mmCIF file as gemmi writes it, N, C-alpha and C atoms, coordinates in Angstrom:
data_model
loop_
_atom_site.group_PDB
_atom_site.id
_atom_site.type_symbol
_atom_site.label_atom_id
_atom_site.label_alt_id
_atom_site.label_comp_id
_atom_site.label_asym_id
_atom_site.label_entity_id
_atom_site.label_seq_id
_atom_site.pdbx_PDB_ins_code
_atom_site.Cartn_x
_atom_site.Cartn_y
_atom_site.Cartn_z
_atom_site.occupancy
_atom_site.B_iso_or_equiv
_atom_site.pdbx_formal_charge
_atom_site.auth_seq_id
_atom_site.auth_asym_id
_atom_site.pdbx_PDB_model_num
ATOM 1 N N . MET Axp A 1 ? 35.588 -75.777 32.542 1 0 ? 1 A 1
ATOM 2 C CA . MET Axp A 1 ? 35.977 -74.389 32.53 1 0 ? 1 A 1
ATOM 3 C C . MET Axp A 1 ? 37.365 -74.223 31.912 1 0 ? 1 A 1
ATOM 4 N N . ASN Axp A 2 ? 38.289 -75.088 32.32 1 0 ? 2 A 1
ATOM 5 C CA . ASN Axp A 2 ? 39.636 -74.989 31.758 1 0 ? 2 A 1
ATOM 6 C C . ASN Axp A 2 ? 39.649 -75.239 30.259 1 0 ? 2 A 1
ATOM 7 N N . ARG Axp A 3 ? 38.797 -76.132 29.795 1 0 ? 3 A 1
ATOM 8 C CA . ARG Axp A 3 ? 38.734 -76.383 28.342 1 0 ? 3 A 1
ATOM 9 C C . ARG Axp A 3 ? 38.263 -75.138 27.608 1 0 ? 3 A 1
ATOM 10 N N . ALA Axp A 4 ? 37.299 -74.437 28.17 1 0 ? 4 A 1
ATOM 11 C CA . ALA Axp A 4 ? 36.812 -73.2 27.556 1 0 ? 4 A 1
ATOM 12 C C . ALA Axp A 4 ? 37.921 -72.158 27.516 1 0 ? 4 A 1
ATOM 13 N N . LEU Axp A 5 ? 38.649 -72.031 28.627 1 0 ? 5 A 1
ATOM 14 C CA . LEU Axp A 5 ? 39.747 -71.063 28.665 1 0 ? 5 A 1
ATOM 15 C C . LEU Axp A 5 ? 40.841 -71.436 27.671 1 0 ? 5 A 1
ATOM 16 N N . ASP Axp A 6 ? 41.137 -72.71 27.557 1 0 ? 6 A 1
ATOM 17 C CA . ASP Axp A 6 ? 42.13 -73.163 26.586 1 0 ? 6 A 1
ATOM 18 C C . ASP Axp A 6 ? 41.676 -72.85 25.167 1 0 ? 6 A 1
ATOM 19 N N . ALA Axp A 7 ? 40.423 -73.068 24.879 1 0 ? 7 A 1
ATOM 20 C CA . ALA Axp A 7 ? 39.893 -72.83 23.536 1 0 ? 7 A 1
ATOM 21 C C . ALA Axp A 7 ? 39.943 -71.346 23.162 1 0 ? 7 A 1
ATOM 22 N N . LEU Axp A 8 ? 39.841 -70.465 24.151 1 0 ? 8 A 1
ATOM 23 C CA . LEU Axp A 8 ? 39.908 -69.028 23.895 1 0 ? 8 A 1
ATOM 24 C C . LEU Axp A 8 ? 41.325 -68.545 23.611 1 0 ? 8 A 1
ATOM 25 N N . GLU Axp A 9 ? 42.313 -69.382 23.926 1 0 ? 9 A 1
ATOM 26 C CA . GLU Axp A 9 ? 43.715 -69.049 23.689 1 0 ? 9 A 1
ATOM 27 C C . GLU Axp A 9 ? 44.081 -67.702 24.306 1 0 ? 9 A 1
ATOM 28 N N . LEU Axp A 10 ? 43.717 -67.524 25.571 1 0 ? 10 A 1
ATOM 29 C CA . LEU Axp A 10 ? 44.008 -66.289 26.276 1 0 ? 10 A 1
ATOM 30 C C . LEU Axp A 10 ? 45.501 -66.174 26.557 1 0 ? 10 A 1
ATOM 31 N N . THR Axp A 11 ? 45.962 -64.935 26.629 1 0 ? 11 A 1
ATOM 32 C CA . THR Axp A 11 ? 47.343 -64.711 27.045 1 0 ? 11 A 1
ATOM 33 C C . THR Axp A 11 ? 47.424 -65.026 28.538 1 0 ? 11 A 1
ATOM 34 N N . ALA Axp A 12 ? 48.642 -65.161 29.048 1 0 ? 12 A 1
ATOM 35 C CA . ALA Axp A 12 ? 48.831 -65.429 30.475 1 0 ? 12 A 1
ATOM 36 C C . ALA Axp A 12 ? 48.226 -64.291 31.309 1 0 ? 12 A 1
ATOM 37 N N . GLU Axp A 13 ? 48.374 -63.066 30.845 1 0 ? 13 A 1
ATOM 38 C CA . GLU Axp A 13 ? 47.821 -61.906 31.556 1 0 ? 13 A 1
ATOM 39 C C . GLU Axp A 13 ? 46.289 -61.97 31.591 1 0 ? 13 A 1
ATOM 40 N N . GLN Axp A 14 ? 45.678 -62.286 30.456 1 0 ? 14 A 1
ATOM 41 C CA . GLN Axp A 14 ? 44.217 -62.395 30.407 1 0 ? 14 A 1
ATOM 42 C C . GLN Axp A 14 ? 43.728 -63.529 31.298 1 0 ? 14 A 1
ATOM 43 N N . ARG Axp A 15 ? 44.396 -64.641 31.227 1 0 ? 15 A 1
ATOM 44 C CA . ARG Axp A 15 ? 43.984 -65.801 32.025 1 0 ? 15 A 1
ATOM 45 C C . ARG Axp A 15 ? 44.118 -65.523 33.523 1 0 ? 15 A 1
ATOM 46 N N . ALA Axp A 16 ? 45.105 -64.745 33.902 1 0 ? 16 A 1
ATOM 47 C CA . ALA Axp A 16 ? 45.301 -64.396 35.307 1 0 ? 16 A 1
ATOM 48 C C . ALA Axp A 16 ? 44.152 -63.534 35.837 1 0 ? 16 A 1
ATOM 49 N N . ARG Axp A 17 ? 43.458 -62.818 34.954 1 0 ? 17 A 1
ATOM 50 C CA . ARG Axp A 17 ? 42.344 -61.968 35.362 1 0 ? 17 A 1
ATOM 51 C C . ARG Axp A 17 ? 41.025 -62.721 35.498 1 0 ? 17 A 1
ATOM 52 N N . VAL Axp A 18 ? 40.978 -63.962 35.024 1 0 ? 18 A 1
ATOM 53 C CA . VAL Axp A 18 ? 39.739 -64.741 35.053 1 0 ? 18 A 1
ATOM 54 C C . VAL Axp A 18 ? 39.115 -64.8 36.452 1 0 ? 18 A 1
ATOM 55 N N . PRO Axp A 19 ? 39.851 -65.139 37.499 1 0 ? 19 A 1
ATOM 56 C CA . PRO Axp A 19 ? 39.22 -65.197 38.827 1 0 ? 19 A 1
ATOM 57 C C . PRO Axp A 19 ? 38.608 -63.862 39.265 1 0 ? 19 A 1
ATOM 58 N N . GLU Axp A 20 ? 39.292 -62.759 38.984 1 0 ? 20 A 1
ATOM 59 C CA . GLU Axp A 20 ? 38.785 -61.43 39.337 1 0 ? 20 A 1
ATOM 60 C C . GLU Axp A 20 ? 37.486 -61.119 38.587 1 0 ? 20 A 1
ATOM 61 N N . VAL Axp A 21 ? 37.495 -61.39 37.296 1 0 ? 21 A 1
ATOM 62 C CA . VAL Axp A 21 ? 36.316 -61.111 36.475 1 0 ? 21 A 1
ATOM 63 C C . VAL Axp A 21 ? 35.139 -61.989 36.898 1 0 ? 21 A 1
ATOM 64 N N . MET Axp A 22 ? 35.388 -63.27 37.08 1 0 ? 22 A 1
ATOM 65 C CA . MET Axp A 22 ? 34.315 -64.183 37.474 1 0 ? 22 A 1
ATOM 66 C C . MET Axp A 22 ? 33.743 -63.815 38.835 1 0 ? 22 A 1
ATOM 67 N N . ALA Axp A 23 ? 34.601 -63.433 39.778 1 0 ? 23 A 1
ATOM 68 C CA . ALA Axp A 23 ? 34.13 -63.041 41.107 1 0 ? 23 A 1
ATOM 69 C C . ALA Axp A 23 ? 33.213 -61.829 41.001 1 0 ? 23 A 1
ATOM 70 N N . GLY Axp A 24 ? 33.584 -60.859 40.19 1 0 ? 24 A 1
ATOM 71 C CA . GLY Axp A 24 ? 32.746 -59.677 40.001 1 0 ? 24 A 1
ATOM 72 C C . GLY Axp A 24 ? 31.412 -60.014 39.368 1 0 ? 24 A 1
ATOM 73 N N . LEU Axp A 25 ? 31.441 -60.881 38.374 1 0 ? 25 A 1
ATOM 74 C CA . LEU Axp A 25 ? 30.195 -61.294 37.723 1 0 ? 25 A 1
ATOM 75 C C . LEU Axp A 25 ? 29.27 -62.003 38.707 1 0 ? 25 A 1
ATOM 76 N N . LEU Axp A 26 ? 29.811 -62.915 39.479 1 0 ? 26 A 1
ATOM 77 C CA . LEU Axp A 26 ? 28.994 -63.664 40.439 1 0 ? 26 A 1
ATOM 78 C C . LEU Axp A 26 ? 28.456 -62.762 41.546 1 0 ? 26 A 1
ATOM 79 N N . ARG Axp A 27 ? 29.289 -61.827 42.033 1 0 ? 27 A 1
ATOM 80 C CA . ARG Axp A 27 ? 28.817 -60.873 43.052 1 0 ? 27 A 1
ATOM 81 C C . ARG Axp A 27 ? 27.668 -60.034 42.514 1 0 ? 27 A 1
ATOM 82 N N . GLY Axp A 28 ? 27.83 -59.552 41.301 1 0 ? 28 A 1
ATOM 83 C CA . GLY Axp A 28 ? 26.793 -58.715 40.696 1 0 ? 28 A 1
ATOM 84 C C . GLY Axp A 28 ? 25.489 -59.466 40.511 1 0 ? 28 A 1
ATOM 85 N N . MET Axp A 29 ? 25.574 -60.7 40.084 1 0 ? 29 A 1
ATOM 86 C CA . MET Axp A 29 ? 24.351 -61.497 39.897 1 0 ? 29 A 1
ATOM 87 C C . MET Axp A 29 ? 23.685 -61.792 41.226 1 0 ? 29 A 1
ATOM 88 N N . ALA Axp A 30 ? 24.474 -62.012 42.265 1 0 ? 30 A 1
ATOM 89 C CA . ALA Axp A 30 ? 23.919 -62.348 43.576 1 0 ? 30 A 1
ATOM 90 C C . ALA Axp A 30 ? 23.271 -61.14 44.242 1 0 ? 30 A 1
ATOM 91 N N . THR Axp A 31 ? 23.826 -59.952 44.029 1 0 ? 31 A 1
ATOM 92 C CA . THR Axp A 31 ? 23.312 -58.775 44.738 1 0 ? 31 A 1
ATOM 93 C C . THR Axp A 31 ? 22.288 -57.986 43.955 1 0 ? 31 A 1
ATOM 94 N N . GLU Axp A 32 ? 22.468 -57.865 42.664 1 0 ? 32 A 1
ATOM 95 C CA . GLU Axp A 32 ? 21.587 -57.015 41.877 1 0 ? 32 A 1
ATOM 96 C C . GLU Axp A 32 ? 20.993 -57.698 40.655 1 0 ? 32 A 1
ATOM 97 N N . GLY Axp A 33 ? 21.429 -58.899 40.4 1 0 ? 33 A 1
ATOM 98 C CA . GLY Axp A 33 ? 20.985 -59.557 39.175 1 0 ? 33 A 1
ATOM 99 C C . GLY Axp A 33 ? 21.73 -59.061 37.955 1 0 ? 33 A 1
ATOM 100 N N . ARG Axp A 34 ? 22.745 -58.213 38.194 1 0 ? 34 A 1
ATOM 101 C CA . ARG Axp A 34 ? 23.546 -57.684 37.08 1 0 ? 34 A 1
ATOM 102 C C . ARG Axp A 34 ? 25.014 -57.97 37.336 1 0 ? 34 A 1
ATOM 103 N N . PRO Axp A 35 ? 25.777 -58.246 36.266 1 0 ? 35 A 1
ATOM 104 C CA . PRO Axp A 35 ? 27.209 -58.473 36.46 1 0 ? 35 A 1
ATOM 105 C C . PRO Axp A 35 ? 27.924 -57.183 36.823 1 0 ? 35 A 1
ATOM 106 N N . GLU Axp A 36 ? 28.947 -57.316 37.629 1 0 ? 36 A 1
ATOM 107 C CA . GLU Axp A 36 ? 29.795 -56.202 38.016 1 0 ? 36 A 1
ATOM 108 C C . GLU Axp A 36 ? 31.147 -56.437 37.36 1 0 ? 36 A 1
ATOM 109 N N . LEU Axp A 37 ? 31.404 -55.752 36.26 1 0 ? 37 A 1
ATOM 110 C CA . LEU Axp A 37 ? 32.632 -55.982 35.506 1 0 ? 37 A 1
ATOM 111 C C . LEU Axp A 37 ? 33.734 -55.059 35.998 1 0 ? 37 A 1
ATOM 112 N N . PRO Axp A 38 ? 34.951 -55.585 36.114 1 0 ? 38 A 1
ATOM 113 C CA . PRO Axp A 38 ? 36.064 -54.713 36.5 1 0 ? 38 A 1
ATOM 114 C C . PRO Axp A 38 ? 36.378 -53.755 35.364 1 0 ? 38 A 1
ATOM 115 N N . ALA Axp A 39 ? 37.007 -52.64 35.678 1 0 ? 39 A 1
ATOM 116 C CA . ALA Axp A 39 ? 37.394 -51.684 34.655 1 0 ? 39 A 1
ATOM 117 C C . ALA Axp A 39 ? 38.394 -52.318 33.702 1 0 ? 39 A 1
ATOM 118 N N . ALA Axp A 40 ? 38.234 -52.022 32.441 1 0 ? 40 A 1
ATOM 119 C CA . ALA Axp A 40 ? 39.117 -52.605 31.414 1 0 ? 40 A 1
ATOM 120 C C . ALA Axp A 40 ? 40.441 -51.894 31.377 1 0 ? 40 A 1
């Protein structure tokens, strides 16, 4: 996972949002089969 994030060359701000985004995606898949994306 870290290699993928490194390859994307995310800013520190973008990288800090990864846990929030991933948690929403996993929650959405578990409850509805759809990702739940945070507001951009």
